[in-house]
N, C-alpha and C positions, 0 to 999 in steps of 0.2 A: 559236598563231601568228596574229597578225592579218595581215589583207591591207592593201594599201596603203589601200584605201577605208576599211576600218575604223578604220586610223591616223588619217586624215585627219578621220574624225567624232569620233575620240577627241581630237584637238588642236582642233577645233572646240568640242566639249564642254567641255575644259579651258579654253580661252579664254572661253567663256560663263560658267563658274563663276568664274573668277578675276575677270572683271568685276563679277560679282554680289557676289562677298565685297568688292571694294574699294568698291562703291557703298554697301552697307550702313553704318549708324551703328556698329553693333558688330559683332562677329565671330560668326556663329552656328555653334555646334560641330557640328551636322548638316551644315551646307554645307561646313565645313572638312574634315569627316571623309569626305565623298563626294569633295572634291577631292583629298584625300590618297591615297585608293584609286586614284582614276582615275590621279593621277599616278605612283603606283607600277607599276601596270599598263603604261602608256606607257613608263616608264623602263625597264622589264625588257624590254619589245619592242625598244626603241631598242638597248640594249645586245647584244641577241641578233644586231641587224642589223648593229653595228659600221661606223656611217657614216663616221665620221672620228676621228681619234686624239684630236683636243683635245676633242670632244663624248664621246667613250667616256671619257675622263679625268674630265670633269665629271660625267658620269652615275654613275661608280664612287663618287665622293666624295659625291654627295648621298644624304643620309639622309631617311627620311620626317619629315614634320612632326611634333614632339612635341605631341601634343594635349593633354598634360597639363602643359604647360610653366609652371615657376614661376620668376621672375626671382630673381637673387641679392638678399639683402637683407642690406647690409654692417651693421656694427657702429655706424657713424655715422648710417645710417637707422633702426636699432634704437633708437638713443638719441632721434632726432627723434621717432619714432613714441612713445615713453613720454612726451615733454613734450607733445605734441600730443592724447594720451589715445586713439591709435589711429585719428585722422583720416588722417594721412600714409600709413598702409599701406593704407587702404581706398581711396585716390585712386590710389597710385603702382602696386600691383600690376596691377590692371586695364589701366592704361594701357601697361605695359611688356609684358604679355602681348598686348595687340592690336597693338602696335608689332611683335613678334616674328612674330605670325601673317600680318600684312599684309606684312612683308620677305620672308617665306618664301614666300609665294604668288606674290608679283611677282618673286622670282628664279625659280621654277620656270616661271612663265608665258614669262619672257623666254628661258630655256634652251630651252621646247618650242618657242616662236616660230623660234628659230634652228634647231633641228632640223627644223622643217616646211620652212624654207628649204633647208636641206640636200637635204632630199627633193626638193624640187622642181628643184634644180639638177642632180642626178645623174639 
């Protein structure tokens, strides 16, 4: 069980890591992994604390970030990939992966900022 001071430090660490991921050109798997682990620790702690119903519901629905995420590649995209000799896939997959990782990190960051606000109000 984390103390409130440890939780505040964890929020600060998560905010720092989220900003680092947002500012990097590409998403570094090591940074993403550290952020994901720390976010899970904080999520479990917040679930145990049970601050508000809406926050608890959001935390229950939140799954860890899939670090091996592969975007769906539809039949049309496969055909386009064949016609472009694989160039389309090389460009499409990394862009979609990066967009997914950045979106997930931003969602968690916003949720934890909300939780931090709830802690200071109570």
